[in-house]
N, C-alpha and C positions, 0 to 999 in steps of 0.2 A: 503495500501499499505505500502510496508516493507520500512524504512527508517534506516540509520546509520549515524555516524558520518564522514563518509567520503566526501569530498568535492564532489564527482560525484555523488553521492547521495541525497545531501543538498537541501531537499525543499525549493523552494519558498514559500512566504506568498502569499496565494489566494487572487486574486481579478479575477474579469469575466470585462471584458471592450468590449466583442465583437470585436477581433482582426481579424478573422474568416472574418467578415467583412470587415475591411479594408484592407485585402491581397486582398479579391474579386477586391475591389473599385480598388485598385494601377494596379493590372491586365487591369481592362475594359478601364483604365485612360492610360495606355502605348497603347496598342491595339488602342484606339480609336484614339489616334493621329499619330499613324502609319498608321493606316486609312485615315485620314484627310490629312496626308502631309507625301506623298512615299517616299519623300528623305528622311524622317525622319527614316521612317520605316526602308531602307534599313541601314543606319546609327545603328538605334537600332540590327538590325537582327546579325551585324558585328562585336558589339561589347560588344552585350549583350547574344547571344545563344553561346553554347558550341564548341570551336573549339581546336582539340586538337594541333595543330600548333599553334594555338594565345597560349592559355597556357603556350607551354613551350618555343618557340622562341618570343612568344610575350610579355611574361610572365602576362597574362590578368588574374592574378587567379579569379577575382571579378567574373570570367565566371561560377563559381561554386554554387554561387548564383544568379547571375542576368540572367541565364537561365530559370529559373522555372517564370519570369514576363514577357518571352518574348513567344508569340503564332502565329503559321502560317497564321491562318485565321478563321471566327466569332464561326464556330464548334468547333474548340480547342478549346479556349478560353471559351466557354459557357457551355461545357459539363464539362471542368475540375471543373470551377466554380461552377457548379449547385450542382457537387459532391462534393465541400467543405462546399457550404451552405448545404445540406442536413447532411452529416455525421459529419462537421468541427464544427459546432457550440455546438452540443451535446457533441462532444467530449470535446471541450475548456469549456464547462461546468462544465463537469466532472474533470478536473485538472487542472482548473487555464488559464487563457491569459497568463504569463508569462512562464509553462509549455507548454503551447500546441506552442507558437512562436518557444520558442526552438526547440521543437519536428519539428515541418515543415519546421524549416530553415536546419537543422542537417541532417533530412531524404532525404530534395532534393539535400541539397548538396552530401551526401554519395551517392544517387543515380547517381547524375551528375557525382562525383568522381570513384565510380565501373563502370562508362558506358564507360568513358575518359580510365582507365586502358585497358579496350578492345578494344577500338578503336586505342590506341597508339598500343599494341603488336600485333594486328592484321593488322598496316596498311592502315586502317580506316583514314586517318590523313586529308578527305576532307571533313569528315561528320559535319554538323550543330546540334547539340543537342538545342531541345528549347523546351518549355513547361512543365507547373506545374504537370505532371503526376505523375512524380516518388513521390512527396510529396504528390499526392492527395492519392494516391494508400498506403504512408505510415499510413496516416489518418484514410482510410480505413480499414485496418489491426489494427489498435486501438482502431477505434471503435468496432471492433469484440472482442476484447479484452474485452473492459468495459463493453458494452455490448450484453455479449454473448447470451442470450437470445432473443434478437432482432430479429425480423421477417422481412423481407425488399422483396415486391411485384415486381418480376419482369414483365416489363409493366403493371404494374399495377396490374397484375393478379395471377401471380406464387409466392406462398409465399415458402421464401428459407431462413432459418437462417442465421444471419450474418456471422458465421464462416465458413459455408457452402460453402459461397458465395465467401468466400479468395480463399477458396481450391479452386474452379470453376475457378476465375479467375486466378489462377494462372496453373493452368491445361491449359487454353484457351494460356494464355502467353508464354507456354513454348511450346505448339503446334505451336503458329503463330508463336512464333522464329526460330526454327527449322525444321519449315516442311510449314512455308509458303509460297506464292509466292511471296512475295517480298513487301514492299510499306515505305510511308515514317514515317509510326511507330514504336517509339521504344521499343518494345516489352519489352526487354532485358533492359532500366531502370524502366520498370514497376515492374519486379520480384526484381528490388533492391530495389526499395521501399517496398516490402514486407522485403526484406534481413536486411535493413536499420532499418526499424521498430523494428524489431525483436530484433538487436543489441540494439536498443536505450532501449526497453524495459527491458532487461536484465542485462545488465551493468548500466544504470542509475536509473532506478525504481526496478529493483530485483524482478521483475517479469519473469516468464516463460509462457507465452502465450498458448503453448499445454495444458499443465499442468492446465491451467484455463477453459481451453473449456473439459477438460476431466471431469475436478471436477464439471464442469457446468450440462452436459449429461449423469454423471452415476447417477445420482440423480433419 
């Protein structure tokens, strides 16, 4: 991985502390407390999920981070955390816990910020964005960059190379965003997760993902 003397690309000392498991634990604790105490759940959703009006008028800037730890229902938190468990631990082993935590938080925050800009300038002031999907999609993107020859079995049957899976997901999210029938799923935020990961690789790590994938499969 290219490194230089710029602060932006200064590496962390490598440590591996299973930070991904800690993130998973925190998400389940927050969801569990909200499930057990409905009044607390309303409070967490109001102050934790990202809402454009609350960010701008209420100066609740922490929502760009906190929205990643608030989920709508059990399937929402379960599948996000399952993906983080499968891909996040391997990515964390590859880049170290400190880099992984920075990557996860920065990409998640950028996904939320990009979504905020779209919501604000298109007049969707009442939306509440919540869930770790933007950060998780960034992790999937990073996994495909560090493990480009990894094969993922869809439904446990269909083998798909990790970079191809990223491409397929991008197409699905694009199609769902522009041609979907409408749902509570923030497809745009998922795409922004890929975009945030791209920026992180180029600016922080000096890595160009497309070049990695081309070099891998032209051999």
